[in-house]
C-alpha positions as CSV (number, residue, x, y, z in Angstrom):
1,M,158.6,-53.8,-47.4
2,T,161.5,-53.4,-49.7
3,A,165.2,-53.3,-48.8
4,R,167.0,-50.6,-50.8
5,G,164.8,-51.0,-53.8
6,T,165.8,-54.6,-54.3
7,G,162.2,-55.9,-54.7
8,V,162.5,-57.8,-51.4
9,E,159.2,-58.4,-49.6
10,I,159.2,-59.2,-45.9
11,R,156.3,-61.2,-44.8
12,R,155.2,-63.9,-42.3
13,A,156.8,-67.3,-43.2
14,G,154.6,-70.3,-43.4
15,P,155.3,-74.0,-42.4
16,G,155.9,-74.8,-46.1
17,D,158.9,-72.4,-46.1
18,A,160.8,-74.4,-43.4
19,D,163.1,-76.3,-45.7
20,A,164.1,-73.1,-47.6
21,L,164.7,-71.3,-44.3
22,S,166.9,-74.1,-43.1
23,R,168.9,-73.8,-46.3
24,V,169.3,-70.0,-45.7
25,A,170.5,-70.6,-42.1
26,F,173.1,-73.2,-43.2
27,A,174.4,-71.1,-46.1
28,A,174.7,-68.0,-43.9
29,K,176.4,-69.8,-41.0
30,G,178.7,-71.7,-43.5
31,R,179.8,-68.4,-44.9
32,W,182.1,-68.0,-41.9
33,G,184.2,-71.0,-42.8
34,Y,183.4,-73.1,-39.8
35,P,184.7,-76.7,-39.9
36,D,182.3,-79.3,-41.3
37,G,182.2,-81.0,-37.9
38,W,181.0,-77.9,-36.2
39,M,178.4,-77.3,-38.8
40,E,177.2,-80.9,-38.3
41,R,177.0,-80.3,-34.5
42,W,174.9,-77.2,-35.2
43,R,172.6,-79.0,-37.6
44,E,169.7,-79.3,-35.1
45,G,169.8,-75.6,-34.2
46,L,170.0,-74.5,-37.8
47,T,167.2,-76.7,-39.0
48,I,163.9,-74.9,-39.1
49,S,160.9,-77.2,-38.8
50,P,157.3,-76.5,-40.0
51,E,156.2,-76.7,-36.3
52,F,158.8,-74.0,-35.4
53,V,157.5,-71.7,-38.1
54,S,153.9,-72.3,-37.1
55,Q,154.5,-71.7,-33.4
56,R,156.7,-68.7,-33.5
57,E,157.0,-65.2,-35.0
58,V,159.0,-66.1,-38.1
59,Y,159.3,-63.5,-40.9
60,A,161.2,-64.0,-44.2
61,A,162.5,-61.7,-46.9
62,F,161.3,-63.1,-50.3
63,V,162.7,-62.4,-53.7
64,E,160.7,-63.8,-56.6
65,G,158.8,-66.0,-54.1
66,E,162.0,-67.5,-52.6
67,P,163.2,-66.8,-49.0
68,V,166.6,-65.1,-49.0
69,G,166.7,-64.2,-45.3
70,F,164.6,-64.6,-42.2
71,Y,164.3,-64.0,-38.5
72,A,162.5,-65.6,-35.6
73,L,161.3,-64.2,-32.3
74,V,160.9,-66.4,-29.3
75,G,159.3,-65.7,-25.9
76,E,156.9,-63.2,-24.6
77,G,156.6,-60.5,-22.0
78,P,159.2,-57.8,-21.4
79,K,162.1,-59.8,-23.0
80,I,161.9,-61.5,-26.4
81,E,164.8,-63.3,-27.9
82,L,165.9,-63.0,-31.5
83,E,166.6,-66.7,-32.1
84,H,167.5,-66.5,-35.8
85,L,168.5,-63.8,-38.2
86,W,170.1,-65.1,-41.4
87,V,170.6,-63.8,-44.9
88,L,171.9,-65.8,-47.9
89,P,175.6,-64.8,-48.5
90,E,174.8,-63.5,-52.0
91,H,172.2,-61.1,-50.6
92,M,174.5,-59.7,-47.8
93,G,175.5,-56.1,-48.1
94,L,172.3,-54.9,-49.6
95,G,170.6,-53.7,-46.5
96,L,168.5,-56.8,-46.1
97,G,169.9,-57.7,-42.7
98,R,169.1,-54.2,-41.4
99,A,165.6,-54.4,-42.9
100,L,165.0,-57.7,-41.2
101,F,166.4,-56.4,-37.9
102,D,164.3,-53.3,-38.0
103,H,161.2,-55.4,-38.8
104,A,162.0,-57.7,-35.9
105,L,162.3,-54.7,-33.5
106,G,158.9,-53.5,-34.8
107,R,157.3,-56.9,-34.2
108,A,158.9,-57.2,-30.7
109,A,157.5,-53.8,-29.8
110,A,154.1,-54.8,-31.1
111,L,154.3,-57.8,-28.7
112,D,155.0,-55.4,-25.8
113,A,158.6,-56.4,-25.4
114,E,160.9,-54.0,-23.6
115,V,164.2,-55.7,-24.5
116,L,165.2,-57.8,-27.5
117,G,167.8,-60.3,-26.4
118,I,170.4,-61.8,-28.8
119,E,172.8,-64.7,-28.4
120,A,175.0,-63.8,-31.4
121,D,177.5,-65.7,-33.5
122,P,180.9,-64.0,-32.8
123,N,181.1,-63.0,-36.5
124,A,177.7,-61.2,-36.3
125,E,178.4,-59.1,-33.2
126,G,179.6,-56.1,-35.2
127,F,176.4,-56.1,-37.2
128,Y,174.2,-56.1,-34.1
129,R,176.2,-53.4,-32.4
130,R,175.7,-51.2,-35.5
131,M,172.0,-51.9,-35.1
132,S,172.2,-50.4,-31.5
133,A,172.6,-53.6,-29.5
134,R,174.9,-53.5,-26.5
135,R,176.9,-56.3,-25.1
136,V,175.4,-57.5,-21.7
137,G,177.4,-60.7,-21.3
138,E,178.8,-63.8,-22.9
139,I,178.7,-67.6,-23.0
140,V,182.1,-69.3,-23.0
141,Y,182.4,-73.0,-23.9
142,E,184.9,-75.4,-25.5
143,L,184.4,-76.9,-28.9
144,D,187.0,-79.4,-30.2
145,G,189.6,-78.1,-27.7
146,R,189.0,-74.5,-28.7
147,E,187.4,-71.8,-26.6
148,R,184.3,-70.3,-28.2
149,V,182.8,-67.0,-26.9
150,L,179.2,-66.1,-27.8
151,P,178.3,-62.5,-27.2
152,L,175.0,-61.9,-25.4
153,L,173.5,-58.6,-26.6
154,A,170.4,-56.6,-25.9
155,V,168.5,-53.8,-27.6
156,E,166.1,-51.6,-25.6
157,I,162.8,-51.3,-27.4
158,R,161.2,-47.9,-27.3
159,S,157.5,-48.4,-26.9
160,S,155.1,-46.4,-29.0
161,R,152.4,-46.8,-26.4
162,T,151.4,-43.8,-24.4
163,T,150.9,-43.9,-20.7
């Protein structure tokens, strides 16, 4: 699959891609200018292990053999979660995020999901809403004395199955 003729190939990631995927996640999250202390607190959640990749639906966008974006689906049954969707900052704005999101919806549908759930970074909510997600709630917590609100979003998946 190619995003806007950029020569990007989306394919299943392997355990050997884990370090590169972690670098993508950190670079993309860091683009928002979060304090270093926050980034350090999020290190575990942004670090992708080989085991994570081998045990989950993880697909990456590759350019010249290197991952420049990826997503991960977690769960099974009627609701699957989009646990990660990250694009290197220098590849943003090229349609890659949309291509990865569309691919994730297709994979979720193939796994018989009815809903794709998303706990979004506040800076990414606009992107997901443009992708047809609707806000269904939020998580509010305090971080270094500041209130942080994470939007909870959902996308209804239209099944291609016939009944």
